[in-house]
N, C-alpha and C positions, 0 to 999 in steps of 0.2 A: 791438417791441424783443425781441431774443433775447440772453440773456447770463447773467451770474453775479449775485452778491449786490449788486454796484454797480447793476445794472439793476433788481433787485428792491427797492432802497433798504433794505437790511439795516442795522439799527443797534440798539445797546443804549442805552436812555434813560440819560443821564448820572447821573440820580438813583439808578439801580440800583447804581452803583458805590460807594455808601456804605451802611453798615449801616442807616441811618435811611430810606433811599430806597426800600426794597423795599415792594411793595404786591401782595399776593396777588390782589386783585380785578383788577388790571391785568395781572398776570403771565399768567394763563390765556389770555385772548384773544390777547395778544401772542405767547405760545408757540405757540398753535394756528396763527398766521399765520407761524411760523418767524422772528419778529422782522423780518419784511419789511413795508414800507410803500409798495407801488407807487403808491398814491394820492398820494404825495409825491415820487415819483422824478423824475429829470431827463428821463426819456423819456415817461412816461404820467401824471405827476402831474396831478390835476384839483382837488385841494383847494388853495385859494389864500389862506389866511391863516396868519400865523405861529402862531396858537393851534392850527390844525389840523395844521400841518406845522412843529413847532418846531425840527426838526433839519435843515431845508432851508436851507443857507447862502446864500440869495439874497434879501435883504430888498428890494432895488429891484425885482426881477422879481416878487416876491410882492405888492408894493404895487400893481402893475399887473395882477395876476391872471394872470401869465404864468410859472407855476412851471416848466413843462416844454415839451418839443418838441411834444407833443400839444396843449397849451394854445395855443401860438403858432400851430400849424397851424390850429386851430379859429378863432382870432381872424382869420386871413386868409380862411378859407372855412368857413362853418358846416356845409357838407356833411361836414366831418371830425368832427362831433360824435359821440362814442362809437364812432368807427371806429378803435380801437386795441387792441392786445394787448400785455400785458407778460408775456413768457415768461422772466423772470429767475428763476434757480434758484441758491440758495446752493451754492457749491462746484463750479459747472458748469465742465467742462473740454471741450476740443475734441472728444474722442472721443464722449462721450455727447451732445454738442450736435447731432450728426447726427440722433439720434432725436428730440430736442427740436424741431428744425426741422420735422419731419414733423407736428407738432401745429399748425402755422400754418394758420389757416382763411382761405382766399381762394378765390374762384371765378374761374378764368381767363377764362371767357366773360362773366360778368355783373358782376364787380367792376371798379372803376377801378384804375389802377396804384397800387401801394403804395410807401411809403418804409419800408424795413426797416433798423433799426439792429442790426448784429451786433457784440456787445460782450463778448468774452471777455477780461477785463482782466488776470487774473493767476493763476488757479488752476493753469494749466499749468506755471508756474514757481515758485509760492509754495506751500509745504507745511511741515509740521512735522518733516520729516526732514532730517538733516544731509546735506550734499553734494548732488549732482545726480542721484542714482540714481532718485528719485521724480519728477523733472521729465519732462514730455513731450518726447521727442526732436524736434528741428525737422522731420525728415522725416515723423514721425507727425502732428505738428501741421498741417503743410501738407496732407497727404493728407486728414485729417479736415475741415479747413476747405474744401478743394476739393469734398469729397463733400457737405458741408452746402450749399455754394453751388449744386451741381448739383440737390440736392433743392429748394432755393428756386426755381431756374429752372423746375422742373416744376410748382410750386405757384402762383407769382405771375403775375398778368396781364402781358401785354406792356406795355412802357414803365415797369415798376417799377424802383426803384433800391434797391441794398443798399449801405449805408455801413458799411465795416469800421472799427471803432475799434481803435486800436493796443494791442497787448499791452504791459504795463508792462515796463520794463527791470529785471529781477530783481536786477541788481547794485546798483542804486540803492536798492531796497527792503531788500536785505540789509545794505548798508552803513549804512543809516539805522536799521533796526529790530533787527538781530541781537542786540544786548545790552540791548534794552528789555524791560520787564516788561509783559505783557498785562494789561489791567484786571482780569481774573479770576484773575491769579496767575502762570501759567507764563511762562517766557521765550518770546518770539516765535521 
């Protein structure tokens, strides 16, 4: 999986949003992991209990041990065991994603075909600046995505698939969130 914070399973534990919920013992390891929990993500999650992944909103899937796409692929074929990479980076945008794609590790000659989830969900259109001046222009987004796909074509074995997940509609996010207060204080 290649993507942004949604791929990395970024989250703030809800208890941190109250003065009594802070815990310095838990803060340091979580901060060192940039508040990412890929072991609980939709793509590569492998922990499968609600106590291990309390913020994964899929109780029926969790009860079957099928938290993620990787877990479901492993359930179908045990050869998929530990054959996954989570390259989710908080704040990832289409331009830097080209360099991120180059870190995918596959051997075209020796590895079996791969299934790659390319998931840049919103950082190209969501930012803390008013207006659209800090959004990625559509032509730049397209050029970067096409370059990333070309890089993947050079890395992945024949027969591999890349699933492109759609960019969110920034208008919907803005209309919903523009006047809301972020849990840490500032307006979105």
